[in-house]
NUGU-295122 format. One line per field, with one value per residue (C-alpha): residue number from 1; residue in three letters; z, x, y. Coordinates in Angstrom, 2 decimals. Each point is the difference from the previous one (the first is absolute). Last residue first. Layout:
num = NUM, ... $
residu = ALA, ... $
up = Z, ... $
east = X, ... $
north = Y, ... $
// end
This chain:
num = 226, 225, 224, 223, 222, 221, 220, 219, 218, 217, 216, 215, 214, 213, 212, 211, 210, 209, 208, 207, 206, 205, 204, 203, 202, 201, 200, 199, 198, 197, 196, 195, 194, 193, 192, 191, 190, 189, 188, 187, 186, 185, 184, 183, 182, 181, 180, 179, 178, 177, 176, 175, 174, 173, 172, 171, 170, 169, 168, 167, 166, 165, 164, 163, 162, 161, 160, 159, 158, 157, 156, 155, 154, 153, 152, 151, 150, 149, 148, 147, 146, 145, 144, 143, 142, 141, 140, 139, 138, 137, 136, 135, 134, 133, 132, 131, 130, 129, 128, 127, 126, 125, 124, 123, 122, 121, 120, 119, 118, 117, 116, 115, 114, 113, 112, 111, 110, 109, 108, 107, 106, 105, 104, 103, 102, 101, 100, 99, 98, 97, 96, 95, 94, 93, 92, 91, 90, 89, 88, 87, 86, 85, 84, 83, 82, 81, 80, 79, 78, 77, 76, 75, 74, 73, 72, 71, 70, 69, 68, 67, 66, 65, 64, 63, 62, 61, 60, 59, 58, 57, 56, 55, 54, 53, 52, 51, 50, 49, 48, 47, 46, 45, 44, 43, 42, 41, 40, 39, 38, 37, 36, 35, 34, 33, 32, 31, 30, 29, 28, 27, 26, 25, 24, 23, 22, 21, 20, 19, 18, 17, 16, 15, 14, 13, 12, 11, 10, 9, 8, 7, 6, 5, 4, 3, 2, 1 $
residu = ALA, ILE, ILE, LYS, GLN, ASP, ILE, LEU, SER, GLN, MET, ARG, SER, LYS, TYR, SER, ASP, LEU, ARG, ASP, LEU, ALA, GLY, GLN, ILE, ARG, LYS, ILE, GLY, GLN, LYS, ARG, THR, ASN, ARG, LEU, ASN, ILE, GLN, GLY, GLN, THR, ASP, ILE, SER, ASP, LEU, ARG, MET, ILE, LEU, LYS, LEU, LEU, GLN, GLU, ASN, PHE, TYR, LEU, ARG, GLN, TYR, GLN, PHE, ALA, ASP, LYS, TYR, SER, ARG, GLU, SER, ALA, ALA, LYS, ILE, LEU, LEU, LYS, LYS, ASN, SER, GLU, ALA, ASP, PRO, GLY, CYS, ILE, ALA, ASP, GLU, ARG, GLU, GLU, VAL, ARG, SER, LEU, LEU, ALA, ASN, LEU, LYS, PRO, LEU, PHE, GLU, THR, ASP, PHE, GLU, ASN, MET, ALA, THR, ASN, ILE, GLN, HIS, ARG, SER, ILE, GLU, ILE, PRO, ASP, ILE, LYS, ALA, ARG, THR, GLU, THR, LYS, HIS, LYS, HIS, LYS, HIS, HIS, LYS, ARG, ARG, LYS, LYS, LYS, VAL, ARG, LYS, SER, ASN, GLY, THR, GLY, SER, ASN, GLY, PHE, LYS, PHE, LEU, VAL, LYS, GLY, LEU, ILE, TYR, VAL, SER, LEU, ILE, GLY, PHE, GLY, ALA, ILE, ILE, ASN, LYS, GLN, HIS, GLN, GLU, ILE, PHE, THR, ILE, VAL, ARG, ASP, ALA, ASP, GLU, PRO, LYS, LEU, VAL, LYS, HIS, LEU, TYR, ASP, ASP, LEU, ALA, SER, LEU, THR, LYS, ALA, ALA, TYR, ALA, SER, LEU, GLN, GLN, TYR, ILE, GLN, LEU, SER, GLU, MET $
up = 8.30, -1.50, 1.08, -1.84, 2.81, -0.14, -0.54, 3.23, 2.02, -1.75, 1.54, 3.26, -0.78, -0.92, 2.64, 1.96, -2.75, -0.44, 3.41, -0.42, -3.10, 2.13, 2.59, -2.64, -1.93, 4.22, 0.21, -2.95, 1.28, 3.51, -1.82, -2.56, 2.84, 2.08, -2.41, -1.07, 4.46, -0.46, -2.95, -2.13, -3.00, 0.53, -4.05, -1.20, -0.92, 3.10, -0.69, -3.42, 1.00, 2.17, -2.15, -2.43, 2.28, 1.22, -4.33, 0.19, 3.16, -1.40, -3.45, 0.95, 3.04, -2.61, -2.54, 2.08, 1.82, -3.41, -1.37, -2.50, -1.94, -1.09, 1.66, -1.79, 1.36, 3.19, 0.45, -0.29, 2.48, 1.74, -0.04, 0.59, 3.08, 1.53, -0.92, 1.97, 2.76, 1.04, 3.62, 0.35, -0.97, -3.54, 0.40, 3.16, -2.34, -2.50, 2.29, 1.33, -3.71, -0.58, 2.26, 0.00, -3.85, 1.41, 2.57, -3.61, -2.09, 3.17, 0.49, -3.09, -1.90, 2.75, 2.82, -2.19, -2.97, 2.70, 1.93, -3.22, -0.64, 3.28, -0.51, -3.10, 1.46, 2.94, -2.22, -2.02, 2.90, 0.91, -3.38, 0.55, -3.05, -0.84, -3.97, -0.90, 1.78, -1.47, -3.72, 0.38, 1.27, -3.24, -1.96, 1.83, -0.27, -3.60, -0.89, 2.02, -2.01, -3.78, 1.46, 1.07, -3.71, -1.23, 1.36, -0.53, -3.86, 0.48, 1.46, -2.45, -3.00, 1.95, 1.06, -4.42, -0.91, 2.73, -1.64, -2.96, 0.93, 1.55, -3.23, -1.70, 2.38, 0.49, -3.72, 0.07, 2.67, -2.98, -3.33, -1.04, 2.42, 3.17, -0.92, -1.42, 3.64, 2.08, -1.66, 3.29, 2.11, -2.47, 0.75, 3.49, 0.93, -2.46, 2.09, 3.09, -0.51, -1.25, 2.81, 2.59, -1.84, -2.18, 1.36, 3.26, -0.91, -3.19, 1.75, 2.49, -3.16, -2.54, 2.74, 0.38, -3.83, -0.34, 2.19, -1.60, -3.34, 1.10, 1.32, -2.99, -2.27, 2.14, -0.90, -3.36, -0.15, 1.78, -2.88, -2.74, 1.72, 0.16 $
east = -32.49, -2.65, -1.67, 0.12, -0.85, 3.67, 1.80, -1.81, 1.41, 3.07, 0.12, -0.15, 2.29, 2.81, -0.91, 3.02, 2.33, -1.43, 1.04, 3.22, 0.74, -0.26, 2.22, 2.86, -0.55, 0.80, 2.28, 2.04, -0.44, 1.45, 2.74, 0.59, 0.19, 2.57, 2.17, 0.27, 0.20, 3.20, 2.03, 2.13, -1.13, -3.78, -0.02, -3.22, -0.93, -2.02, -2.36, -0.39, -0.74, -2.75, -1.41, -0.45, -1.84, -2.26, -0.85, -0.19, -2.78, -1.86, -0.48, -1.04, -2.37, -1.84, -0.07, -1.39, -2.54, -1.38, 0.00, 2.56, -2.18, -2.28, -3.35, -3.73, -0.11, 1.40, -2.94, -2.13, 1.82, -0.55, -3.29, -0.73, 1.86, -1.30, -3.96, 1.50, 1.44, -2.79, -0.48, 3.99, 2.79, 0.18, 0.67, 2.27, 2.63, -0.35, 0.73, 2.73, 1.28, -0.40, 2.14, 2.93, -0.01, -0.15, 3.36, 1.96, -0.63, 0.67, 3.51, 0.80, 0.21, 0.60, 1.93, 1.00, 1.36, 1.37, 2.04, 2.13, 0.29, 1.65, 1.92, 1.31, 0.98, 1.72, 2.05, 0.58, 1.18, 2.26, 1.47, 0.95, -0.45, 3.42, 0.48, -3.06, 1.55, 3.34, -1.45, -1.91, 2.77, 1.81, -2.64, -0.17, 3.76, -0.28, -2.48, 1.98, 2.76, -1.64, -1.33, 3.64, 0.97, -2.87, 0.33, 3.81, -0.78, -2.51, 2.62, 2.52, -2.51, -0.94, 3.85, 0.00, -2.79, 1.52, 3.05, -1.22, -2.30, 3.29, 1.77, -2.33, -0.24, 3.82, 0.08, -2.88, 2.04, 1.94, 0.64, 3.55, 1.13, -1.79, 1.28, 3.63, 0.21, -1.58, 2.49, 2.06, -2.91, -2.08, 2.68, 0.59, -3.96, -0.37, 3.16, -1.10, -3.40, 1.45, 2.33, -3.12, -2.02, -2.82, -3.88, 0.74, 2.92, -0.85, -2.67, 2.32, 2.66, -2.86, -0.87, 3.61, 0.14, -3.73, 1.32, 3.94, -2.04, -2.04, 2.59, 2.02, -2.91, -0.26, 3.83, -0.10, -3.22, 2.13, 2.89, -2.26, -1.44, 3.49 $
north = -27.52, -1.80, -3.14, -3.58, -1.94, -1.40, 3.07, 1.33, -3.29, 0.63, 3.85, -1.35, -2.82, 2.66, 2.77, -1.15, 0.35, 3.83, 0.56, -1.66, 1.86, 3.39, -1.03, -0.64, 3.09, 1.62, -2.36, 1.21, 3.02, -0.05, -1.52, 2.24, 2.88, -2.46, -0.21, 3.99, 0.55, -2.63, 1.46, -2.55, 1.52, -1.18, -1.12, -0.81, -3.07, -1.19, 3.54, -1.72, -3.14, 1.16, 1.86, -3.31, -2.07, 2.88, -0.23, -3.55, -0.29, 2.54, -0.90, -3.49, 0.99, 2.19, -2.65, -2.88, 3.13, 0.63, 3.89, -1.01, -2.59, 3.03, 0.70, -1.37, -4.03, 1.43, 2.49, -2.64, -2.03, 3.08, 0.31, -3.40, 0.32, 2.96, -1.82, -2.76, 1.15, 2.57, -0.20, -0.45, -2.45, 0.87, 3.43, -0.14, -2.25, 2.01, 3.18, -1.31, -1.08, 3.55, 1.29, -2.08, 1.69, 3.02, -0.50, -1.15, 3.30, 1.47, -1.67, -0.11, 3.52, 2.51, -2.14, -2.55, 2.62, 2.18, -2.59, -0.76, 3.74, 0.64, -3.54, 2.07, 3.32, -1.51, -2.23, 3.10, 2.51, -3.04, 0.22, 4.08, 1.76, 1.01, -0.62, 2.28, 2.85, -0.97, -0.41, 3.67, 1.44, -0.82, 0.72, 3.73, 0.05, -0.79, 2.27, 3.37, -1.31, 0.26, 3.71, 0.48, -0.81, 1.85, 3.21, -0.27, -0.32, 3.18, 1.91, -1.06, 1.49, 3.21, 0.35, -0.07, 1.89, 2.71, -0.27, 0.96, 2.80, 1.57, 0.22, 0.82, 3.24, 0.36, 0.44, 2.55, 1.90, 1.48, -2.35, 1.65, 2.11, -1.41, -3.31, 0.85, 1.92, -3.34, -2.21, -0.86, 0.09, -2.24, -2.35, 0.17, -0.02, -3.57, -1.48, 0.71, -1.40, -3.31, -0.44, 0.80, -2.73, 1.88, 0.38, 2.27, 1.47, 1.23, 1.99, 1.81, 0.54, 1.03, 2.74, 1.33, 0.01, 2.13, 2.36, 0.06, 0.29, 3.57, 1.19, -0.44, 0.81, 3.30, 0.72, -0.61, 2.65, 2.40, -0.68, 0.05, 3.62, 1.73 $
// end
């Protein structure tokens, strides 16, 4: 009688275990594989209980649990690889979709920003020094100022000479014009007009520099430093 009760208890416990295994197996295995395992256990349930008791079911559950985790890990790795591939593909497509019109606009803006921040202030400073030197050697203290400037000229680098400065700015501004002229405006009228206005501004700076050429040459002849 006692053995029958123990067997019934084991049977009830095994039934609960099988129910839990059934739910779990359907999560980690293919439906047909899960059904095949559960069917096998149900067919041999009495032998399992009689021979090994609930321990056999427990061991089987542990084995299946490890197998399921292995499958889940592989699934996670596959999903991660797919996400990585999708992310890389998305980045590639994003780079491919860069608007050429925006590229041209950026190139024009970059060139004009260099002109406004790097070249124009230095050019204005150079032309202002021409005027200051002219005033210094034409005023009441012209002779003493001229001697000081000539002495200073001998102590300064050749890059500080008016001749070098004029040629430097002339070359750099011409390069900037050529750079703007080579930018493809993609058939956009507004970009073409922006580029044209930029070239016109730089050409105006070149013309202004050229207008000071004879005045610079006069200072150069007198050995006056820039």
